[in-house]
N, C-alpha and C positions, 0 to 999 in steps of 0.2 A: 802523731799517729792519725791516720786518716781512715774514716769509717768506710770509705769506698774500697779499701783494701780487704775488708772482711769478706769471708766466703759465706754466701748464703747457704742455707740447708739444701735448697733445690739445686744450686749450682755445684755444691760439693758432690751430691749423689749423681749428678750428671757425669762427673769425672769418674765415677765408680763403675761405669759401663765396661763392656769387654775391652774396648780400646784402651781405656785408662788403666785397667788392671794389667793388660799385656805390657803396656809401657812401664809399669811399675815392677814387672817381673813377678807378679802374684800368681802362685800356682792355682790351677782350677781345683775347686774343692766342693765337697758336699757339706752337710752339717755334721760337725763334730759333737762330742759330748758337752763341750763348753763349760765343764765344771771346774771352776778355778780353785776350789779348796777341799771338796769333800767327796768326790766321786769314787765309788769302790770299783769302777770299771778298770779293766786292764789298760795299761799305758800303751798306746799304739806306737809302732815303729814304722819308719819309712813313709810317714804321712805329714811330716813337718812342712809348713808353708815357708817359702823362701821369697826374698825380694832381691832384685839385681841392682847393684850399684852402677848407675849409668857412666861413672867416671872410669872405673877399673874393671867392670864386668864381674865383680865379686858376687857370688851367689850366697847371700847371707840369710841365716835363719831368722824368722820374724820374732822368735824368742831369743833375747840376749841374756847371758848369765852375768848378772851384776855381782862382782866379787867384793862387795862392800860389807856384807853381813855374813862372812864365813863362819862356820861352826867352831866353837872353842871346845876344849877337852871336857868342859863342864856342861856342854850341850846348848849354851846360850850363844848369841852372836858375839864374835870376837871384838865387836865395837864396844861391848859392855864389860866392865870389870877389867881385870888384869890376867885372865886366864889365857894360856897360849892357844894358838890355832890348832885344831885337830886335823893335822895334815892327812892322816889316813882317811878321814871322812871326806875331806876336800878332794882327795884323789878319787875316791869312790863316786862322789857326785859328778865330778868332771868326766869320768869314764862313762857314767850313765848318760850324762847330757850328750856327749859326743855320739854314743851309740843310738841315741834317739833323735839325732839330727840337729842338735844345737851346736853352732860353730862360732859364735861371737861371744867373747869373754872380755868384760870391761873392768878395769882396775885403776889404781892410782897410788902414787907414793904416800898419799894421806890416809888411805883406808886401813882399817883394822890396826890402828896404832902404828902405822908404817910398815906392816908386815904382809899386806895383801899381795903385793907384787911378787914377793919371794914365794909365798905359798902357791900363787897362780903359776909361776914359772916351774916350780917343782912338779905340779900336777900335769900341766900341759907338755912339759919337756919329755914326758914318757910316750908321747904320740908324734906321728909324722908332722913336720912343721906346716905342710900344706893342707892339713886337715882342720885347721882352726884359724880364726882371726883374733888378734890381740889388740885391744884398745887400752891405752893408758894416757896419762895426762901430765902436763907440766904444772904441778900444784905448788907454785911458788907464791903462796898466799902472804907469808910473813915478809915485811920489808927487809928483813935480814937475808932473804933469798932473792931479792930483786936484782942484785948485781948480775952482770953477764956471767961472771965466773961461777957464782953460786947456782944460777939457773942452769948453766950447762953441766955443772957437776950433777945436779939432780937428774937432768936428761940422760946423761951417760950412765948413771947408776941404774936407771930403769932397764937398760939393755942387760946389765949385769944380773939384776935380780930376776928378770924374766927369761934369762938364758937364751936370748935371741940376737940376731945380727940385723934384723929390720923389724919395724913396728908397723902393723897394718893400719891402725887408726890412732893418730896422735891428736890430742886436744889441748888447747889453751883452757885451763881449768877455771870455771866459774867466772868468766868475764862478766862485767857489769857490777860486781861487788867493788865498792870503792870508786865507781864512776870512771870518767875519762882519765882522772889523775892516776888511778891504779893501772889502767890499761897502758898508759905511757910508761909508768915506772916498771911494770912487770915485763912488757913485751916490745914496746916501740922505741923508747929512748935508749935502751941498752943494746939494741940490735938483735935481740933474741928472736923476734918473729922473722927477721931477714935470715937469721941462721937456720931456722926451721924450714924456710922455703928452700934454702940451699940443700938441706938434708933430704927434702922431698925430691929435688932434682937428682940427687945422688942415689936415690932408691932406698935410703935407710928409713924413710917414712913413705908409706904407700898412699896414705890419705891424711890430709891435714884439715882439722876443723876446730871448733870451740864449743864449750858448754856455756850456756847463758843463765845467769841469775842476776836480777837487780835492775840496774839503770838502763832504760830502753835506749838512751842516747848512744850507749856503747854498742848495743846490738845493731842499731840502724847505721852507725858509722862503719862498722866492719862489713856489713852487707853492701853499703855504698861503694866499698872498695873491692867488691867481688871480682870485677874485671881484672884487677891486679893480683889479688891474693888467690883467686880461683878456689874457693872453699870446696872441699870434696864432700863435706857433710857438716851438720850443726846439730848439737844435742840440746833439746828443749824440754821443758816440763809441760806435759800434755795429758789431760784426763777430762772426763765429762763435767767436772766441777770447774776446773780452771779454763775450760774452753771459752766461756763467756763471763766467768765470775772471779777470775784471779785478781783483778784490780779491785773488785768490790770486797774481797776477803782481805786484801792488803794493798793499799794505794801505791806501794812501791813495786808491786808485781805487774805483769803484763798479760793480758788475755792470750791464751794459747791460739785462739782463732787468728789473731793478728800475727803471732810469731810464725805459725805454720803457713799462713797466707803469704808472708814475705819470702819464705823459703821456696814455696811452690812457684811463685812468680819467676824465680831465678833457676828453677829446676835443681835446687840443692836438696839432697836427701836429708831427712830428719831422723835422728836417733832420739828415742823417747825415754825420758827418765820420769820417775814418780807417776807411773800409770795408776797406782793405788793411792796417791797423795799421802805417802808415808803410812799407809795402812788405814787411813780414814775411810776409803771407799770399800774396804772389806769389813769395816766395823761401823756401819751406818746406823742411824736411829731406827728403832723398832718399826715405826710406821713405814719407813723406806724399805726395810726388809720385806714387810708384808706386800708392799707395792711391787717389788721386783719378783717375789715368789709367785704372786698371782699371775704375772705376765709369763714367766717361764719357771714352773715348779722344779724342773730338773737342773736348772742352772744355779750355780752359786752366786752370791753377791759379788764376789771378786771377779768372776768371769765376765760380767758385764763391763767392768772397767778395762780389762785386758782386751776384750773385743773392740771396744770403742777406740782404744789407742792404736790397735793394729789395722783398723778398717780404712785408714787414710792411705791413698795410693802412694803418696810421697814419703811414707814412713819406711825406713830401711830395716829397723829392728826396734823392739820394745824391751827395755831392760827391766829385770826383776832381781832384786837382791834376795837370795834364797839361803836360808840357814839350815833347813831340814830337808831330807829327801822327799817328804810328802809335798813340800812346796814345789820342788822341781817337777815331780810327777804330775801334779795337778795342772801346772802351767803348760806342760807338754801336751796334756789332754786338750786344753783350750786352743792350742795352736796347731794341733795335728789332726785335721787341718783347721785353719782359721775359718770360722763362719762369720763373714763380714756382716756388719749391721746393715739392715735395709732402711729405707726412708722412714718407715713408721717407728722402727726401733731407735733410730737417731733422735727423732722428735720426742719419743718416750723418755729417753735419757736426759734430754734438755729440760723437759718438764720436771723430771726427778731432781735435777740440779736446782731448779727454781725452788722446789719444796725444801731442799736441804739448806738453802740460804736463809731460811727462817731461823736456823740455829746459829747463834753468834759465837761460834767456836774460835779458838786461837789457832792460827795456821801452822801449828807445830807438826813437823813430819818425822819426829823422833830420829833425826839424822845424827844427833849427838855431836855436831860440830861445836856446840857451845860448851862442851865438857872437856876436861873436868873443871868444875867450879872451884876456885881457890878457897871458898868457904864451905865446901862439901855439899852444897845444895844439889839435889837431884832435879835439875831444871826440867828435862823432858817428863820425868815422873809427875811433877807438880802440874805442868800444863796439860798433860794427857789425862790425868785424873779429872781435872776440871772439864775438859772436853767430853769425857766419857759420861760424867754425871749430867752434863747439859743435854747430850744426845739421848740419854735414858730417862730424861724428865726428873732427875734428882737434884736439880738446882732450884731451891725454894724461890718462888717468884714474889710471894707476898705473905707476910706474917699473919694476914687475915684468913689465909687459905686453910681449909680443914685438913689438907694434906701436908701442911707446913712442917709439923713435928716429924712426920715420917721422912720427908725429903731432907730435912736438916740432919736428922740422925743418920740417914743413909750416906750423906755427903761426908760427915765428920768421921764416922766409923771407917768408911772406905778410904778416906784420906790417910788415916793412921795406918791402915793395912797396906796401902800402896806405897807410901813414902814414910820411912822412919822419921821420927820427930826431929832428930838432929839434922835432917836433910830437907826440911820443909821450908816454905817460902819466907817465913819470919826471920830466917838467918841472912837474907839478902841485905847487903849494905849499899847496894847501888854502885859498885865499882865499875860495872859495865865492861868487864873483860869478855863477856859472852856475846853481846849483840853484834859486834863487828864480824863474827864468824857465822852468823845465822844466814843461810841461803834465802830464807823467807823474810829477812829484814824485820823480824819481830823486835819490838822494844822490850827486851826480856825483863829488865828491872822493873819497868812500868807494870808489866803483866803480873810479875811476882808480887809486887806491892799491892796491886788490885786484888789478887787472890787472897793474900794474907789479910787484908782489911775485911774481905768477905768472910773468911774463916773466923776472925775475931768477932764479927757481928753475930755469926751463928752461935758461937760459944756464949756470948753475953745473953743471947735470947734463951739459953737453957737455964739461966739463973732464976 
């Protein structure tokens, strides 16, 4: 990775002038409500911001509907528990999204316990095919699906579940996980990538790209072959914390500034995932909330992150996994129209990110790829409770502190309320079935054992 590839703040905003915005297909817009989570204002129609894909000319909504956290009949995300997807609510949300200008829907054979594509196909199949773009992925993570036969079976099944005869945006899913060995096993040695290139030439795939997590060698290799593969888009994790601190958070991650810069150099559109970093940027420490509200009292905490992700001219769409109608409505407000960050706001968010780095949280995005645990541990629940208490100042720093008893009590009581005792960290035996599935490359057993040791120390201190 070369530092001279990074985009400086000033050079970035130079590209945000009228010419840069026109090239990116960004609609002219005034200031929207910008409220990402709590605005009572009416949801605007006909004001969605769009970007134009330079390859196909697709006019894509800057807000993309991530079909990863669809509502279940119990009201929770269908990624949690075993409740079936609430198809009626999915239909209602898709109808609402389309009527308010959202036209990009992102799914995968791996989402919602394997049922997201089917639910997406049912909901979108009720509308004209030319009114939306479908993105799905070849999610052949398990070595049992690496063979050409198994991978192609998964690919063809996506057409069946989605009820389509072509796919607008097809991705190699989560390249980088497993390094070059996995890339060769999943896509290169079995001829699957060559097959997908043929499918694009035949028109059954309109745009071909990949989503990136993990080993930067794989990202750099695939971009080095851009003249041959001609990537139509690439999906990356980008938010104001990961822009310059992704590697500091986890050494196996890569700063979004570098990823976006490499795509921008090649004029490859970027699709953005994790704009809220798994919810962390909508649930920031209290002092950060105060800082954001002092700057813009009417904007929600979350809207800052969505505006950051959408402000880059090379971004085609920003994905948001939405379980409830209010999530969808609030995100539509933020992007109808998008009020792009100005120079001072970009600088303000970078300073905010620097302040947030003072909190040594675990980079869990609550994606639940690590679940289910064979020993019943609620892995995301444990990690997120630790992060929450750290952000709120309820991690006891010193037994000599006057507030130690309060903090210790708050942590332990909250732990038992958040995570049932039979699902807590002390039940981890270190089998490590979870870590290989983590997009953030967290050493999950190590973190669980660290948290368990911390909990035991707090309990001993009560004696």
